[in-house]
C-alpha positions in Angstrom: 133.6 182.8 103.1 130.0 181.7 102.8 130.9 179.9 99.6 133.8 178.0 101.4 131.4 177.0 104.2 128.8 175.8 101.6 131.4 173.7 99.7 132.7 172.3 103.0 129.1 171.2 104.0 128.6 169.6 100.6 132.0 167.7 100.9 131.0 166.4 104.4 127.6 165.2 103.2 129.2 163.6 100.2 131.7 161.9 102.5 128.9 160.4 104.6 127.1 159.2 101.5 130.3 157.6 100.2 131.0 155.8 103.6 127.4 154.5 103.7 127.6 153.3 100.1 130.7 151.3 100.9 128.7 149.1 103.3 127.3 145.8 102.0 123.8 146.8 103.1 123.9 149.4 100.4 123.5 146.6 97.9 120.5 145.1 99.6 117.5 147.0 98.2 113.9 146.0 98.9 112.0 146.3 95.6 109.2 148.8 95.5 105.8 147.2 95.6 107.0 143.9 96.9 105.6 142.1 99.9 107.9 140.6 102.6 107.3 138.2 105.5 106.6 141.0 107.9 103.6 142.1 105.8 102.2 138.6 105.1 102.8 137.2 108.6 99.2 136.8 109.4 96.8 133.9 109.1 95.3 135.3 105.9 98.7 136.1 104.5 100.2 132.7 105.1 97.1 131.0 103.7 97.3 133.2 100.6 100.9 132.1 100.1 99.9 128.5 100.5 97.1 128.9 98.0 99.7 130.3 95.6 101.8 127.2 96.1 98.7 125.0 95.4 98.0 126.9 92.3 101.1 125.4 90.6 99.9 121.8 91.2 98.4 121.7 87.7 101.6 123.2 86.3 99.7 126.2 85.0 100.0 129.7 86.4 97.9 132.8 85.8 97.9 133.1 82.0 97.4 136.8 82.2 100.8 137.6 83.7 102.8 134.6 82.7 101.5 132.8 79.6 104.6 130.6 79.5 103.3 128.2 82.2 100.6 126.7 80.1 99.8 123.1 79.1 103.5 122.6 78.2 104.0 122.1 81.9 100.7 120.6 82.9 100.8 118.0 85.6 98.3 115.9 83.7 101.3 114.1 82.2 99.9 114.0 78.7 103.2 115.2 77.0 105.8 113.7 79.3 103.8 110.6 80.2 101.2 109.6 77.7 102.8 110.9 74.5 106.4 110.1 75.5 105.3 106.7 76.8 103.6 105.9 73.5 100.2 105.6 75.1 99.0 108.6 73.1 99.9 110.3 69.8 100.3 114.0 69.4 98.2 113.9 66.3 97.5 116.8 63.9 100.5 117.9 61.8 104.2 118.3 62.4 103.9 122.1 62.5 101.4 122.1 65.4 103.4 122.2 68.7 106.5 120.9 66.9 108.5 120.8 70.1 106.5 117.7 71.2 107.7 115.7 68.2 111.3 115.2 69.5 109.9 114.4 72.9 107.8 111.7 71.4 110.8 110.2 69.5 113.3 110.6 72.4 115.4 113.0 70.3 114.9 116.2 72.2 117.8 118.5 73.1 118.4 120.7 76.1 117.1 123.7 74.2 113.6 122.3 73.8 111.3 124.9 75.4 109.0 122.2 76.9 111.9 121.1 79.2 112.6 124.6 80.3 109.0 125.5 81.0 108.3 122.3 82.9 111.5 122.8 85.0 110.6 126.4 85.8 107.0 125.5 86.6 108.1 122.9 89.2 110.7 125.0 90.9 108.2 127.9 90.9 106.0 125.6 93.0 108.9 124.8 95.3 109.7 128.5 95.7 106.2 129.2 96.7 106.2 126.4 99.3 109.4 127.7 100.8 107.9 131.2 101.0 104.9 129.8 102.9 107.1 127.9 105.4 109.3 130.9 106.1 106.3 133.3 106.5 104.4 130.8 108.7 107.4 130.6 111.1 107.6 134.4 111.1 103.9 134.7 111.9 104.3 132.1 114.7 107.1 134.1 116.3 105.1 137.3 116.0 102.1 135.6 117.6 99.8 136.3 114.7 99.1 132.6 114.3 99.2 129.8 116.8 101.7 126.9 116.8 99.0 124.5 115.6 98.1 126.8 112.8 101.7 127.2 111.7 102.1 123.4 111.8 98.9 123.1 109.7 100.3 125.4 107.0 103.8 124.0 107.1 102.8 120.4 106.7 100.8 121.2 103.6 103.6 123.2 102.2 106.1 120.4 102.8 103.8 117.8 101.2 103.5 120.1 98.2 107.2 120.6 98.0 107.7 116.9 98.1 105.3 116.5 95.2 107.1 119.2 93.1 110.5 117.7 93.7 109.1 114.2 92.9 107.9 115.4 89.6 111.3 116.8 88.8 113.1 113.7 90.0 110.9 111.5 87.8 111.7 113.5 84.7 115.4 114.3 85.1 117.0 112.0 87.7 119.4 109.5 86.1 120.8 107.0 88.6 123.1 105.4 86.0 125.1 108.7 85.6 124.5 110.0 89.1 122.9 113.2 87.8 119.8 114.2 89.7 117.9 117.3 90.4 118.5 120.0 93.1 116.6 119.9 96.3 115.6 123.4 97.5 114.1 124.0 100.9 113.6 127.2 103.0 117.2 127.1 104.2 119.0 126.3 100.9 121.9 128.5 99.9 121.4 129.1 96.2 125.2 129.3 95.7 125.5 125.7 96.9 122.9 124.0 94.8 123.9 120.6 93.4 122.4 118.0 91.2 124.8 115.2 92.4 122.6 114.1 95.3 119.8 111.6 95.0 117.0 113.5 96.8 114.5 110.7 97.3 115.1 110.6 101.0 114.3 114.3 101.3 111.2 113.9 99.1 110.1 111.1 101.4 110.6 113.3 104.4 108.5 116.0 103.0 105.7 113.7 101.9 105.8 111.9 105.3 105.2 115.2 107.0 102.0 115.4 104.9 100.8 112.1 106.3 100.4 113.8 109.7 97.6 115.9 108.2 94.0 114.9 108.8 92.0 113.4 106.0 89.2 116.0 106.4 90.9 119.3 105.4 87.5 121.1 105.3 88.3 122.7 102.0 88.3 120.6 98.9 91.6 120.4 96.9 94.0 120.6 99.8 96.6 117.8 100.3 95.6 115.5 103.2 96.9 112.4 104.8 95.7 110.0 102.1 97.0 112.1 99.2 100.5 112.2 100.9 100.4 108.4 101.4 99.5 107.8 97.8 102.5 109.9 96.6 104.7 108.1 99.1 103.6 104.8 97.7 104.6 106.0 94.2 
């Protein structure tokens, strides 16, 4: 009798587990060790996310954890600007950084790692900007930052996002074939991304938001009104 009761209890528990597993929420698992908006929704947390977004301006991330984002994706423009524009020569021999050679002669293919790394670097920057905007709004709703502080963070993040999209647009947009680059903001549904829209108007909107920043940002290196105006002029 006890054995029957025990098996019955096991069956009931298994039934509840099975019912719960059938829910869509069962597939939504928060990774261990990850931070979400609720944890970072403070002044220091949002500022830290924004600094992370700034860290991709040079196209190079922390070389310790991701050595792929190196000088291949640098925003200095030496490879995709100076070398490709015949202002500079790669030099050395053909075996040194051979993937630059086809870029210099306009014979690169889609498998060229320089293209992949540059693309990923730019959209990593976009992703960090969006994370900053989302978390700033959460922090404002929670009351851990003021509306003015949220605006201060969001305007910088939007100006940065405009910069990253502009870099991508300059490299890959082709108006003759109507093939452009995706625009990704904090509300974008990843399943609906498209490269058929000329995103210049959206880039202009983001950079225009940056022109509302003061010129004196206190800390050196932050986007300000003048920087945003310069990119708008470009």
